[in-house]
Every structure is written in C-alpha cells, then in structure tokens.
PyMOL commands that place a pseudoatom at each C-alpha (Angstrom):
pseudoatom trace, name=CA, resn=MET, resi=1, chain=A, elem=C, hetatm=0, pos=[-180.013, 62.139, -112.053]
pseudoatom trace, name=CA, resn=LYS, resi=2, chain=A, elem=C, hetatm=0, pos=[-180.320, 58.942, -110.011]
pseudoatom trace, name=CA, resn=LYS, resi=3, chain=A, elem=C, hetatm=0, pos=[-177.257, 58.152, -107.952]
pseudoatom trace, name=CA, resn=MET, resi=4, chain=A, elem=C, hetatm=0, pos=[-175.286, 55.074, -108.886]
pseudoatom trace, name=CA, resn=ASP, resi=5, chain=A, elem=C, hetatm=0, pos=[-174.529, 52.690, -106.012]
pseudoatom trace, name=CA, resn=VAL, resi=6, chain=A, elem=C, hetatm=0, pos=[-171.584, 50.564, -107.066]
pseudoatom trace, name=CA, resn=PHE, resi=7, chain=A, elem=C, hetatm=0, pos=[-172.100, 48.259, -104.104]
pseudoatom trace, name=CA, resn=ASN, resi=8, chain=A, elem=C, hetatm=0, pos=[-175.602, 47.294, -105.227]
pseudoatom trace, name=CA, resn=LEU, resi=9, chain=A, elem=C, hetatm=0, pos=[-174.887, 46.535, -108.875]
pseudoatom trace, name=CA, resn=PRO, resi=10, chain=A, elem=C, hetatm=0, pos=[-175.609, 43.692, -109.361]
pseudoatom trace, name=CA, resn=GLN, resi=11, chain=A, elem=C, hetatm=0, pos=[-177.583, 42.606, -106.269]
pseudoatom trace, name=CA, resn=ASP, resi=12, chain=A, elem=C, hetatm=0, pos=[-176.078, 39.140, -106.046]
pseudoatom trace, name=CA, resn=ASP, resi=13, chain=A, elem=C, hetatm=0, pos=[-172.538, 39.122, -104.666]
pseudoatom trace, name=CA, resn=PRO, resi=14, chain=A, elem=C, hetatm=0, pos=[-171.312, 36.086, -106.665]
pseudoatom trace, name=CA, resn=TRP, resi=15, chain=A, elem=C, hetatm=0, pos=[-172.270, 37.832, -109.896]
pseudoatom trace, name=CA, resn=ARG, resi=16, chain=A, elem=C, hetatm=0, pos=[-170.456, 40.942, -108.738]
pseudoatom trace, name=CA, resn=VAL, resi=17, chain=A, elem=C, hetatm=0, pos=[-167.280, 38.847, -108.585]
pseudoatom trace, name=CA, resn=PHE, resi=18, chain=A, elem=C, hetatm=0, pos=[-167.614, 38.105, -112.293]
pseudoatom trace, name=CA, resn=ARG, resi=19, chain=A, elem=C, hetatm=0, pos=[-168.023, 41.814, -113.043]
pseudoatom trace, name=CA, resn=ILE, resi=20, chain=A, elem=C, hetatm=0, pos=[-164.872, 42.571, -111.066]
pseudoatom trace, name=CA, resn=MET, resi=21, chain=A, elem=C, hetatm=0, pos=[-163.016, 39.800, -112.893]
pseudoatom trace, name=CA, resn=SER, resi=22, chain=A, elem=C, hetatm=0, pos=[-164.150, 41.187, -116.239]
pseudoatom trace, name=CA, resn=GLU, resi=23, chain=A, elem=C, hetatm=0, pos=[-162.721, 44.605, -115.373]
pseudoatom trace, name=CA, resn=PHE, resi=24, chain=A, elem=C, hetatm=0, pos=[-159.376, 43.038, -114.525]
pseudoatom trace, name=CA, resn=VAL, resi=25, chain=A, elem=C, hetatm=0, pos=[-159.358, 40.946, -117.708]
pseudoatom trace, name=CA, resn=ASP, resi=26, chain=A, elem=C, hetatm=0, pos=[-160.320, 43.898, -119.924]
pseudoatom trace, name=CA, resn=GLY, resi=27, chain=A, elem=C, hetatm=0, pos=[-157.724, 46.104, -118.255]
pseudoatom trace, name=CA, resn=PHE, resi=28, chain=A, elem=C, hetatm=0, pos=[-154.911, 43.579, -118.572]
pseudoatom trace, name=CA, resn=GLU, resi=29, chain=A, elem=C, hetatm=0, pos=[-155.805, 42.906, -122.200]
pseudoatom trace, name=CA, resn=VAL, resi=30, chain=A, elem=C, hetatm=0, pos=[-155.781, 46.579, -123.187]
pseudoatom trace, name=CA, resn=MET, resi=31, chain=A, elem=C, hetatm=0, pos=[-152.655, 47.430, -121.187]
pseudoatom trace, name=CA, resn=LYS, resi=32, chain=A, elem=C, hetatm=0, pos=[-150.590, 44.304, -121.918]
pseudoatom trace, name=CA, resn=ASP, resi=33, chain=A, elem=C, hetatm=0, pos=[-148.300, 46.066, -124.409]
pseudoatom trace, name=CA, resn=VAL, resi=34, chain=A, elem=C, hetatm=0, pos=[-147.580, 49.072, -122.164]
pseudoatom trace, name=CA, resn=GLU, resi=35, chain=A, elem=C, hetatm=0, pos=[-143.962, 48.536, -121.164]
pseudoatom trace, name=CA, resn=LYS, resi=36, chain=A, elem=C, hetatm=0, pos=[-142.857, 51.979, -120.013]
pseudoatom trace, name=CA, resn=ALA, resi=37, chain=A, elem=C, hetatm=0, pos=[-145.339, 54.472, -118.590]
pseudoatom trace, name=CA, resn=ILE, resi=38, chain=A, elem=C, hetatm=0, pos=[-145.746, 57.037, -115.845]
pseudoatom trace, name=CA, resn=SER, resi=39, chain=A, elem=C, hetatm=0, pos=[-148.959, 57.994, -114.086]
pseudoatom trace, name=CA, resn=ILE, resi=40, chain=A, elem=C, hetatm=0, pos=[-149.895, 61.608, -113.423]
pseudoatom trace, name=CA, resn=PHE, resi=41, chain=A, elem=C, hetatm=0, pos=[-152.418, 62.451, -110.718]
pseudoatom trace, name=CA, resn=GLY, resi=42, chain=A, elem=C, hetatm=0, pos=[-153.973, 65.796, -109.835]
pseudoatom trace, name=CA, resn=SER, resi=43, chain=A, elem=C, hetatm=0, pos=[-157.155, 67.765, -109.484]
pseudoatom trace, name=CA, resn=ALA, resi=44, chain=A, elem=C, hetatm=0, pos=[-159.853, 67.638, -112.142]
pseudoatom trace, name=CA, resn=ARG, resi=45, chain=A, elem=C, hetatm=0, pos=[-160.712, 71.202, -111.084]
pseudoatom trace, name=CA, resn=THR, resi=46, chain=A, elem=C, hetatm=0, pos=[-157.435, 72.764, -112.204]
pseudoatom trace, name=CA, resn=ARG, resi=47, chain=A, elem=C, hetatm=0, pos=[-158.233, 75.296, -114.910]
pseudoatom trace, name=CA, resn=ARG, resi=48, chain=A, elem=C, hetatm=0, pos=[-156.620, 75.442, -118.317]
pseudoatom trace, name=CA, resn=GLY, resi=49, chain=A, elem=C, hetatm=0, pos=[-153.775, 77.908, -118.641]
pseudoatom trace, name=CA, resn=THR, resi=50, chain=A, elem=C, hetatm=0, pos=[-152.959, 77.952, -114.922]
pseudoatom trace, name=CA, resn=LYS, resi=51, chain=A, elem=C, hetatm=0, pos=[-149.539, 77.240, -113.453]
pseudoatom trace, name=CA, resn=TYR, resi=52, chain=A, elem=C, hetatm=0, pos=[-150.008, 73.587, -112.604]
pseudoatom trace, name=CA, resn=TYR, resi=53, chain=A, elem=C, hetatm=0, pos=[-152.046, 72.789, -115.707]
pseudoatom trace, name=CA, resn=ASN, resi=54, chain=A, elem=C, hetatm=0, pos=[-149.207, 74.083, -117.887]
pseudoatom trace, name=CA, resn=LEU, resi=55, chain=A, elem=C, hetatm=0, pos=[-146.612, 72.298, -115.763]
pseudoatom trace, name=CA, resn=ALA, resi=56, chain=A, elem=C, hetatm=0, pos=[-148.474, 68.986, -116.038]
pseudoatom trace, name=CA, resn=GLU, resi=57, chain=A, elem=C, hetatm=0, pos=[-148.769, 69.336, -119.801]
pseudoatom trace, name=CA, resn=ARG, resi=58, chain=A, elem=C, hetatm=0, pos=[-145.092, 70.174, -120.187]
pseudoatom trace, name=CA, resn=THR, resi=59, chain=A, elem=C, hetatm=0, pos=[-143.976, 67.358, -117.883]
pseudoatom trace, name=CA, resn=ALA, resi=60, chain=A, elem=C, hetatm=0, pos=[-146.101, 64.798, -119.718]
pseudoatom trace, name=CA, resn=ARG, resi=61, chain=A, elem=C, hetatm=0, pos=[-144.817, 65.979, -123.063]
pseudoatom trace, name=CA, resn=ILE, resi=62, chain=A, elem=C, hetatm=0, pos=[-141.180, 65.621, -121.989]
pseudoatom trace, name=CA, resn=PHE, resi=63, chain=A, elem=C, hetatm=0, pos=[-141.807, 62.116, -120.681]
pseudoatom trace, name=CA, resn=SER, resi=64, chain=A, elem=C, hetatm=0, pos=[-143.635, 61.297, -123.902]
pseudoatom trace, name=CA, resn=GLU, resi=65, chain=A, elem=C, hetatm=0, pos=[-140.728, 62.529, -126.006]
pseudoatom trace, name=CA, resn=ASN, resi=66, chain=A, elem=C, hetatm=0, pos=[-138.490, 60.253, -123.927]
pseudoatom trace, name=CA, resn=GLY, resi=67, chain=A, elem=C, hetatm=0, pos=[-140.511, 57.189, -124.839]
pseudoatom trace, name=CA, resn=TYR, resi=68, chain=A, elem=C, hetatm=0, pos=[-142.933, 56.978, -121.925]
pseudoatom trace, name=CA, resn=ALA, resi=69, chain=A, elem=C, hetatm=0, pos=[-146.647, 56.435, -122.207]
pseudoatom trace, name=CA, resn=VAL, resi=70, chain=A, elem=C, hetatm=0, pos=[-148.692, 58.641, -119.890]
pseudoatom trace, name=CA, resn=ILE, resi=71, chain=A, elem=C, hetatm=0, pos=[-151.530, 57.295, -117.735]
pseudoatom trace, name=CA, resn=THR, resi=72, chain=A, elem=C, hetatm=0, pos=[-154.135, 59.472, -116.018]
pseudoatom trace, name=CA, resn=GLY, resi=73, chain=A, elem=C, hetatm=0, pos=[-157.547, 59.133, -114.447]
pseudoatom trace, name=CA, resn=ALA, resi=74, chain=A, elem=C, hetatm=0, pos=[-159.028, 60.385, -117.745]
pseudoatom trace, name=CA, resn=GLY, resi=75, chain=A, elem=C, hetatm=0, pos=[-160.789, 63.467, -116.378]
pseudoatom trace, name=CA, resn=GLY, resi=76, chain=A, elem=C, hetatm=0, pos=[-160.250, 67.182, -116.756]
pseudoatom trace, name=CA, resn=GLY, resi=77, chain=A, elem=C, hetatm=0, pos=[-157.789, 69.534, -115.102]
pseudoatom trace, name=CA, resn=ILE, resi=78, chain=A, elem=C, hetatm=0, pos=[-154.370, 68.053, -114.415]
pseudoatom trace, name=CA, resn=MET, resi=79, chain=A, elem=C, hetatm=0, pos=[-155.430, 64.791, -116.064]
pseudoatom trace, name=CA, resn=GLU, resi=80, chain=A, elem=C, hetatm=0, pos=[-156.457, 66.550, -119.252]
pseudoatom trace, name=CA, resn=ALA, resi=81, chain=A, elem=C, hetatm=0, pos=[-153.212, 68.513, -119.276]
pseudoatom trace, name=CA, resn=ALA, resi=82, chain=A, elem=C, hetatm=0, pos=[-151.152, 65.333, -118.921]
pseudoatom trace, name=CA, resn=ASN, resi=83, chain=A, elem=C, hetatm=0, pos=[-153.013, 63.501, -121.675]
pseudoatom trace, name=CA, resn=LYS, resi=84, chain=A, elem=C, hetatm=0, pos=[-152.642, 66.573, -123.866]
pseudoatom trace, name=CA, resn=GLY, resi=85, chain=A, elem=C, hetatm=0, pos=[-148.887, 66.643, -123.276]
pseudoatom trace, name=CA, resn=ALA, resi=86, chain=A, elem=C, hetatm=0, pos=[-148.604, 62.941, -124.048]
pseudoatom trace, name=CA, resn=LYS, resi=87, chain=A, elem=C, hetatm=0, pos=[-150.506, 63.354, -127.285]
pseudoatom trace, name=CA, resn=LYS, resi=88, chain=A, elem=C, hetatm=0, pos=[-148.275, 66.247, -128.328]
pseudoatom trace, name=CA, resn=GLY, resi=89, chain=A, elem=C, hetatm=0, pos=[-145.208, 64.170, -127.496]
pseudoatom trace, name=CA, resn=GLY, resi=90, chain=A, elem=C, hetatm=0, pos=[-146.400, 61.276, -129.626]
pseudoatom trace, name=CA, resn=SER, resi=91, chain=A, elem=C, hetatm=0, pos=[-146.713, 58.528, -127.013]
pseudoatom trace, name=CA, resn=ASP, resi=92, chain=A, elem=C, hetatm=0, pos=[-149.731, 56.544, -125.865]
pseudoatom trace, name=CA, resn=SER, resi=93, chain=A, elem=C, hetatm=0, pos=[-152.086, 58.771, -123.900]
pseudoatom trace, name=CA, resn=ILE, resi=94, chain=A, elem=C, hetatm=0, pos=[-153.992, 56.464, -121.571]
pseudoatom trace, name=CA, resn=GLY, resi=95, chain=A, elem=C, hetatm=0, pos=[-157.086, 57.372, -119.553]
pseudoatom trace, name=CA, resn=LEU, resi=96, chain=A, elem=C, hetatm=0, pos=[-158.479, 55.118, -116.808]
pseudoatom trace, name=CA, resn=ASN, resi=97, chain=A, elem=C, hetatm=0, pos=[-161.923, 56.593, -116.318]
pseudoatom trace, name=CA, resn=ILE, resi=98, chain=A, elem=C, hetatm=0, pos=[-164.048, 55.849, -113.253]
pseudoatom trace, name=CA, resn=MET, resi=99, chain=A, elem=C, hetatm=0, pos=[-167.836, 55.650, -113.253]
pseudoatom trace, name=CA, resn=ILE, resi=100, chain=A, elem=C, hetatm=0, pos=[-169.013, 57.986, -110.497]
pseudoatom trace, name=CA, resn=PRO, resi=101, chain=A, elem=C, hetatm=0, pos=[-172.318, 59.781, -109.824]
pseudoatom trace, name=CA, resn=MET, resi=102, chain=A, elem=C, hetatm=0, pos=[-171.117, 63.111, -111.239]
pseudoatom trace, name=CA, resn=GLU, resi=103, chain=A, elem=C, hetatm=0, pos=[-170.290, 61.341, -114.505]
pseudoatom trace, name=CA, resn=GLN, resi=104, chain=A, elem=C, hetatm=0, pos=[-166.666, 62.183, -115.133]
pseudoatom trace, name=CA, resn=LYS, resi=105, chain=A, elem=C, hetatm=0, pos=[-166.296, 62.658, -118.872]
pseudoatom trace, name=CA, resn=PRO, resi=106, chain=A, elem=C, hetatm=0, pos=[-163.038, 61.403, -120.410]
pseudoatom trace, name=CA, resn=ASN, resi=107, chain=A, elem=C, hetatm=0, pos=[-160.983, 64.213, -121.912]
pseudoatom trace, name=CA, resn=LYS, resi=108, chain=A, elem=C, hetatm=0, pos=[-160.462, 64.423, -125.663]
pseudoatom trace, name=CA, resn=PHE, resi=109, chain=A, elem=C, hetatm=0, pos=[-156.700, 63.829, -125.590]
pseudoatom trace, name=CA, resn=ILE, resi=110, chain=A, elem=C, hetatm=0, pos=[-156.898, 60.136, -124.666]
pseudoatom trace, name=CA, resn=SER, resi=111, chain=A, elem=C, hetatm=0, pos=[-155.785, 57.601, -127.268]
pseudoatom trace, name=CA, resn=ILE, resi=112, chain=A, elem=C, hetatm=0, pos=[-156.308, 54.494, -125.117]
pseudoatom trace, name=CA, resn=PRO, resi=113, chain=A, elem=C, hetatm=0, pos=[-159.465, 54.681, -122.982]
pseudoatom trace, name=CA, resn=LEU, resi=114, chain=A, elem=C, hetatm=0, pos=[-160.587, 52.291, -120.262]
pseudoatom trace, name=CA, resn=GLU, resi=115, chain=A, elem=C, hetatm=0, pos=[-163.606, 52.592, -117.980]
pseudoatom trace, name=CA, resn=PHE, resi=116, chain=A, elem=C, hetatm=0, pos=[-164.030, 51.148, -114.492]
pseudoatom trace, name=CA, resn=ARG, resi=117, chain=A, elem=C, hetatm=0, pos=[-166.817, 50.731, -112.005]
pseudoatom trace, name=CA, resn=TYR, resi=118, chain=A, elem=C, hetatm=0, pos=[-164.486, 49.718, -109.175]
pseudoatom trace, name=CA, resn=PHE, resi=119, chain=A, elem=C, hetatm=0, pos=[-161.789, 52.013, -107.811]
pseudoatom trace, name=CA, resn=PHE, resi=120, chain=A, elem=C, hetatm=0, pos=[-159.589, 49.162, -106.572]
pseudoatom trace, name=CA, resn=VAL, resi=121, chain=A, elem=C, hetatm=0, pos=[-159.337, 47.591, -110.038]
pseudoatom trace, name=CA, resn=ARG, resi=122, chain=A, elem=C, hetatm=0, pos=[-158.356, 50.938, -111.498]
pseudoatom trace, name=CA, resn=LYS, resi=123, chain=A, elem=C, hetatm=0, pos=[-155.767, 51.494, -108.753]
pseudoatom trace, name=CA, resn=LEU, resi=124, chain=A, elem=C, hetatm=0, pos=[-154.107, 48.176, -109.433]
pseudoatom trace, name=CA, resn=LEU, resi=125, chain=A, elem=C, hetatm=0, pos=[-153.673, 49.039, -113.107]
pseudoatom trace, name=CA, resn=PHE, resi=126, chain=A, elem=C, hetatm=0, pos=[-152.073, 52.372, -112.212]
pseudoatom trace, name=CA, resn=ALA, resi=127, chain=A, elem=C, hetatm=0, pos=[-149.565, 50.562, -109.989]
pseudoatom trace, name=CA, resn=LYS, resi=128, chain=A, elem=C, hetatm=0, pos=[-148.955, 47.595, -112.273]
pseudoatom trace, name=CA, resn=TYR, resi=129, chain=A, elem=C, hetatm=0, pos=[-148.160, 49.558, -115.427]
pseudoatom trace, name=CA, resn=SER, resi=130, chain=A, elem=C, hetatm=0, pos=[-146.452, 52.690, -114.058]
pseudoatom trace, name=CA, resn=LYS, resi=131, chain=A, elem=C, hetatm=0, pos=[-142.742, 53.248, -113.686]
pseudoatom trace, name=CA, resn=ALA, resi=132, chain=A, elem=C, hetatm=0, pos=[-143.430, 56.322, -111.541]
pseudoatom trace, name=CA, resn=PHE, resi=133, chain=A, elem=C, hetatm=0, pos=[-146.251, 58.260, -109.896]
pseudoatom trace, name=CA, resn=LEU, resi=134, chain=A, elem=C, hetatm=0, pos=[-146.224, 62.033, -110.416]
pseudoatom trace, name=CA, resn=VAL, resi=135, chain=A, elem=C, hetatm=0, pos=[-148.583, 63.682, -107.952]
pseudoatom trace, name=CA, resn=PHE, resi=136, chain=A, elem=C, hetatm=0, pos=[-149.667, 67.226, -108.769]
pseudoatom trace, name=CA, resn=PRO, resi=137, chain=A, elem=C, hetatm=0, pos=[-151.875, 69.403, -106.531]
pseudoatom trace, name=CA, resn=GLY, resi=138, chain=A, elem=C, hetatm=0, pos=[-155.225, 67.761, -105.957]
pseudoatom trace, name=CA, resn=GLY, resi=139, chain=A, elem=C, hetatm=0, pos=[-157.902, 66.787, -103.488]
pseudoatom trace, name=CA, resn=TYR, resi=140, chain=A, elem=C, hetatm=0, pos=[-159.150, 63.609, -101.843]
pseudoatom trace, name=CA, resn=GLY, resi=141, chain=A, elem=C, hetatm=0, pos=[-158.743, 61.404, -104.916]
pseudoatom trace, name=CA, resn=THR, resi=142, chain=A, elem=C, hetatm=0, pos=[-155.175, 62.556, -105.474]
pseudoatom trace, name=CA, resn=LEU, resi=143, chain=A, elem=C, hetatm=0, pos=[-154.316, 62.122, -101.794]
pseudoatom trace, name=CA, resn=ASP, resi=144, chain=A, elem=C, hetatm=0, pos=[-155.843, 58.652, -101.853]
pseudoatom trace, name=CA, resn=GLU, resi=145, chain=A, elem=C, hetatm=0, pos=[-153.601, 57.579, -104.735]
pseudoatom trace, name=CA, resn=LEU, resi=146, chain=A, elem=C, hetatm=0, pos=[-150.561, 59.159, -103.071]
pseudoatom trace, name=CA, resn=PHE, resi=147, chain=A, elem=C, hetatm=0, pos=[-150.959, 57.616, -99.630]
pseudoatom trace, name=CA, resn=GLU, resi=148, chain=A, elem=C, hetatm=0, pos=[-151.924, 54.187, -100.938]
pseudoatom trace, name=CA, resn=ALA, resi=149, chain=A, elem=C, hetatm=0, pos=[-148.702, 54.105, -102.970]
pseudoatom trace, name=CA, resn=LEU, resi=150, chain=A, elem=C, hetatm=0, pos=[-146.652, 55.250, -99.970]
pseudoatom trace, name=CA, resn=ALA, resi=151, chain=A, elem=C, hetatm=0, pos=[-148.282, 52.670, -97.694]
pseudoatom trace, name=CA, resn=LEU, resi=152, chain=A, elem=C, hetatm=0, pos=[-147.705, 49.850, -100.178]
pseudoatom trace, name=CA, resn=ILE, resi=153, chain=A, elem=C, hetatm=0, pos=[-144.026, 50.769, -100.531]
pseudoatom trace, name=CA, resn=GLN, resi=154, chain=A, elem=C, hetatm=0, pos=[-143.605, 51.277, -96.779]
pseudoatom trace, name=CA, resn=THR, resi=155, chain=A, elem=C, hetatm=0, pos=[-145.065, 47.864, -95.964]
pseudoatom trace, name=CA, resn=GLY, resi=156, chain=A, elem=C, hetatm=0, pos=[-143.187, 46.041, -98.705]
pseudoatom trace, name=CA, resn=ARG, resi=157, chain=A, elem=C, hetatm=0, pos=[-146.346, 45.028, -100.535]
pseudoatom trace, name=CA, resn=ILE, resi=158, chain=A, elem=C, hetatm=0, pos=[-145.014, 46.661, -103.669]
pseudoatom trace, name=CA, resn=ASP, resi=159, chain=A, elem=C, hetatm=0, pos=[-141.474, 47.151, -104.934]
pseudoatom trace, name=CA, resn=PRO, resi=160, chain=A, elem=C, hetatm=0, pos=[-140.151, 50.692, -104.442]
pseudoatom trace, name=CA, resn=PHE, resi=161, chain=A, elem=C, hetatm=0, pos=[-140.619, 53.005, -107.415]
pseudoatom trace, name=CA, resn=PRO, resi=162, chain=A, elem=C, hetatm=0, pos=[-140.405, 56.792, -107.843]
pseudoatom trace, name=CA, resn=VAL, resi=163, chain=A, elem=C, hetatm=0, pos=[-143.203, 58.760, -106.208]
pseudoatom trace, name=CA, resn=ILE, resi=164, chain=A, elem=C, hetatm=0, pos=[-142.768, 62.454, -106.938]
pseudoatom trace, name=CA, resn=LEU, resi=165, chain=A, elem=C, hetatm=0, pos=[-144.739, 65.355, -105.516]
pseudoatom trace, name=CA, resn=VAL, resi=166, chain=A, elem=C, hetatm=0, pos=[-144.898, 68.215, -108.009]
pseudoatom trace, name=CA, resn=GLY, resi=167, chain=A, elem=C, hetatm=0, pos=[-145.680, 71.653, -106.601]
pseudoatom trace, name=CA, resn=LYS, resi=168, chain=A, elem=C, hetatm=0, pos=[-143.538, 72.291, -103.517]
pseudoatom trace, name=CA, resn=ASP, resi=169, chain=A, elem=C, hetatm=0, pos=[-145.589, 75.326, -102.482]
pseudoatom trace, name=CA, resn=TYR, resi=170, chain=A, elem=C, hetatm=0, pos=[-148.788, 73.289, -102.541]
pseudoatom trace, name=CA, resn=TRP, resi=171, chain=A, elem=C, hetatm=0, pos=[-147.363, 70.317, -100.632]
pseudoatom trace, name=CA, resn=LYS, resi=172, chain=A, elem=C, hetatm=0, pos=[-145.356, 72.283, -98.053]
pseudoatom trace, name=CA, resn=GLY, resi=173, chain=A, elem=C, hetatm=0, pos=[-148.081, 72.304, -95.395]
pseudoatom trace, name=CA, resn=LEU, resi=174, chain=A, elem=C, hetatm=0, pos=[-148.630, 68.567, -95.679]
pseudoatom trace, name=CA, resn=LEU, resi=175, chain=A, elem=C, hetatm=0, pos=[-144.902, 67.830, -95.490]
pseudoatom trace, name=CA, resn=ASP, resi=176, chain=A, elem=C, hetatm=0, pos=[-144.504, 70.094, -92.455]
pseudoatom trace, name=CA, resn=TRP, resi=177, chain=A, elem=C, hetatm=0, pos=[-147.388, 68.248, -90.769]
pseudoatom trace, name=CA, resn=LEU, resi=178, chain=A, elem=C, hetatm=0, pos=[-145.866, 64.847, -91.534]
pseudoatom trace, name=CA, resn=LYS, resi=179, chain=A, elem=C, hetatm=0, pos=[-142.585, 65.940, -89.960]
pseudoatom trace, name=CA, resn=ARG, resi=180, chain=A, elem=C, hetatm=0, pos=[-144.109, 67.778, -87.003]
pseudoatom trace, name=CA, resn=LYS, resi=181, chain=A, elem=C, hetatm=0, pos=[-146.802, 65.257, -86.113]
pseudoatom trace, name=CA, resn=CYS, resi=182, chain=A, elem=C, hetatm=0, pos=[-146.117, 61.864, -87.665]
pseudoatom trace, name=CA, resn=LEU, resi=183, chain=A, elem=C, hetatm=0, pos=[-142.314, 61.785, -87.633]
pseudoatom trace, name=CA, resn=ALA, resi=184, chain=A, elem=C, hetatm=0, pos=[-141.980, 63.525, -84.285]
pseudoatom trace, name=CA, resn=GLY, resi=185, chain=A, elem=C, hetatm=0, pos=[-144.706, 61.315, -82.841]
pseudoatom trace, name=CA, resn=LYS, resi=186, chain=A, elem=C, hetatm=0, pos=[-142.959, 58.199, -84.177]
pseudoatom trace, name=CA, resn=THR, resi=187, chain=A, elem=C, hetatm=0, pos=[-145.989, 57.044, -86.154]
pseudoatom trace, name=CA, resn=ILE, resi=188, chain=A, elem=C, hetatm=0, pos=[-143.664, 56.953, -89.165]
pseudoatom trace, name=CA, resn=GLY, resi=189, chain=A, elem=C, hetatm=0, pos=[-139.909, 56.559, -89.353]
pseudoatom trace, name=CA, resn=ARG, resi=190, chain=A, elem=C, hetatm=0, pos=[-137.326, 58.742, -91.032]
pseudoatom trace, name=CA, resn=PRO, resi=191, chain=A, elem=C, hetatm=0, pos=[-136.915, 56.299, -93.963]
pseudoatom trace, name=CA, resn=ASP, resi=192, chain=A, elem=C, hetatm=0, pos=[-140.634, 56.717, -94.651]
pseudoatom trace, name=CA, resn=MET, resi=193, chain=A, elem=C, hetatm=0, pos=[-139.986, 60.357, -95.520]
pseudoatom trace, name=CA, resn=GLU, resi=194, chain=A, elem=C, hetatm=0, pos=[-137.552, 59.192, -98.186]
pseudoatom trace, name=CA, resn=ILE, resi=195, chain=A, elem=C, hetatm=0, pos=[-140.117, 57.110, -100.096]
pseudoatom trace, name=CA, resn=PHE, resi=196, chain=A, elem=C, hetatm=0, pos=[-141.082, 60.190, -102.108]
pseudoatom trace, name=CA, resn=LYS, resi=197, chain=A, elem=C, hetatm=0, pos=[-139.334, 63.213, -103.572]
pseudoatom trace, name=CA, resn=VAL, resi=198, chain=A, elem=C, hetatm=0, pos=[-140.486, 66.773, -104.188]
pseudoatom trace, name=CA, resn=ILE, resi=199, chain=A, elem=C, hetatm=0, pos=[-139.373, 68.023, -107.620]
pseudoatom trace, name=CA, resn=ASP, resi=200, chain=A, elem=C, hetatm=0, pos=[-140.883, 70.845, -109.679]
pseudoatom trace, name=CA, resn=ASP, resi=201, chain=A, elem=C, hetatm=0, pos=[-138.637, 70.880, -112.729]
pseudoatom trace, name=CA, resn=PRO, resi=202, chain=A, elem=C, hetatm=0, pos=[-139.838, 68.520, -115.510]
pseudoatom trace, name=CA, resn=GLU, resi=203, chain=A, elem=C, hetatm=0, pos=[-136.348, 67.724, -116.791]
pseudoatom trace, name=CA, resn=LYS, resi=204, chain=A, elem=C, hetatm=0, pos=[-135.186, 66.879, -113.260]
pseudoatom trace, name=CA, resn=ILE, resi=205, chain=A, elem=C, hetatm=0, pos=[-138.228, 64.661, -112.766]
pseudoatom trace, name=CA, resn=VAL, resi=206, chain=A, elem=C, hetatm=0, pos=[-137.357, 62.697, -115.905]
pseudoatom trace, name=CA, resn=SER, resi=207, chain=A, elem=C, hetatm=0, pos=[-133.732, 62.448, -114.789]
pseudoatom trace, name=CA, resn=HIS, resi=208, chain=A, elem=C, hetatm=0, pos=[-134.772, 61.205, -111.349]
pseudoatom trace, name=CA, resn=VAL, resi=209, chain=A, elem=C, hetatm=0, pos=[-136.922, 58.453, -112.850]
pseudoatom trace, name=CA, resn=ARG, resi=210, chain=A, elem=C, hetatm=0, pos=[-134.197, 57.460, -115.300]
pseudoatom trace, name=CA, resn=ASP, resi=211, chain=A, elem=C, hetatm=0, pos=[-131.524, 57.458, -112.579]
pseudoatom trace, name=CA, resn=PHE, resi=212, chain=A, elem=C, hetatm=0, pos=[-133.736, 55.337, -110.316]
pseudoatom trace, name=CA, resn=TYR, resi=213, chain=A, elem=C, hetatm=0, pos=[-133.982, 52.575, -112.907]
pseudoatom trace, name=CA, resn=ASP, resi=214, chain=A, elem=C, hetatm=0, pos=[-130.336, 52.881, -113.935]
pseudoatom trace, name=CA, resn=LYS, resi=215, chain=A, elem=C, hetatm=0, pos=[-129.506, 52.169, -110.304]
pseudoatom trace, name=CA, resn=ASN, resi=216, chain=A, elem=C, hetatm=0, pos=[-132.177, 49.618, -109.442]
pseudoatom trace, name=CA, resn=GLY, resi=217, chain=A, elem=C, hetatm=0, pos=[-132.925, 47.972, -112.762]
pseudoatom trace, name=CA, resn=SER, resi=218, chain=A, elem=C, hetatm=0, pos=[-136.397, 46.981, -113.841]
pseudoatom trace, name=CA, resn=VAL, resi=219, chain=A, elem=C, hetatm=0, pos=[-138.829, 46.318, -111.012]
pseudoatom trace, name=CA, resn=LYS, resi=220, chain=A, elem=C, hetatm=0, pos=[-142.192, 44.627, -110.866]
pseudoatom trace, name=CA, resn=HIS, resi=221, chain=A, elem=C, hetatm=0, pos=[-144.630, 46.757, -108.922]
pseudoatom trace, name=CA, resn=ALA, resi=222, chain=A, elem=C, hetatm=0, pos=[-147.741, 44.822, -107.995]
pseudoatom trace, name=CA, resn=SER, resi=223, chain=A, elem=C, hetatm=0, pos=[-147.270, 41.273, -106.740]
for i in range(1, 223): cmd.bond("trace and resi %d" % i, "trace and resi %d" % (i + 1))
show_as sticks, trace
zoom trace
C-alpha cells in the first residue's frame, strides 16, 4: 500500500488551508450538541478481555449511565472498549478517527463517527468537547494526548479540567521519573504534579469529575 503523506495533500499550501478549515467546520457541526462528554485514551493494541480493556469498558459505561457522552480516537483496544461501554450505557459513543498509513478502522461501537486527516484538528475537538481526559495505558499517541493536555493546563492556554491516569501500576515508572528527574531538577514545579490524578476505581473517577465541576462550575476548555 502506498504511504499517505498528509503534508503533501494537496500540493498547494493555500488549498490545504481550506481542507483544514473544512475539517474544523465539519467537526464543530457534528459535535455542536455535545454538552457533557469525557474522552478516553489508550492503546489500540490492548486485547479484548484483558484487565484494562474491561476496566475501560466498565468506566465508560458508568459515565454513560451518568449522562456523559464518551469520545475516543475510534480505533481498537482501549478505544473500542470505551465506545462499547458507552453504547451499553445508552449515551452517544463518539469516535474521532485519524487517517494514517496503517488505516485505522473505526470500531463497530461508534454511534457518531468523524474522520480527520490532521491530528491537530482532532486534538482540538477532544479538548473543546471533553469535561475530562481519562488516560489508560498506551503508547506514543496516548502519551502525546496526555502531555499536550498537561502542557496546555500548565501554561494557562486552557482552563484546568480533570486529567486522570487510569492504571497506577502502568504509570508508576513514569510518575517516579517525573518526580526524580523533572521535579527534583526543577524543570517542573510541585503544582505541576497536581494537574493530574491517578485513580483506578471507575466510581471514584466519576465522583472526582463531578466534584471538580461542583467546585469549579462549568469551564470552557479551548480558547
């Protein structure tokens, strides 16, 4: 299969601007009625029936039963589990698919699909329409979403909102490194370690999100 180069489609930069604009317009139009949603991130390689797959499905279902739509990156693994849980819970199950060379196929549990060529457009929609980010074990893509959210909150480019790491055993090494290297080396401050929480229990995750908004009221994420 021929590789897709997103930076060379189309060849003329001004026309590329119109394509980017169209993705924003389509995304805003489809998502305009989403008032309360959470985004769940995690590896597409997580197998069905495994610990974190089941945990993602259960967490999404509980959020869904509490009136939240669930947004994922539309792929398999953790994303599939979350969309499955949302569908079982009866809420909107949203998948923001990305066009990449390995052709990620949207999972069958999505009720509202969107497709993107540009990662940055997709990222903005995650941030704009999510009340919280739930970050399950994953790889580079998951880490990218996590650290972009943390950086935006840290720098004040986005209003604070709940960012929750799910899977304390998986994230322990990263958290130890942040404390040992970044915090100790003063490349981050102690308040930066408070931007996120580590919670494994689905009911406690829901309670944390609810308590955050009871305390802080409604916030607008992306400015």
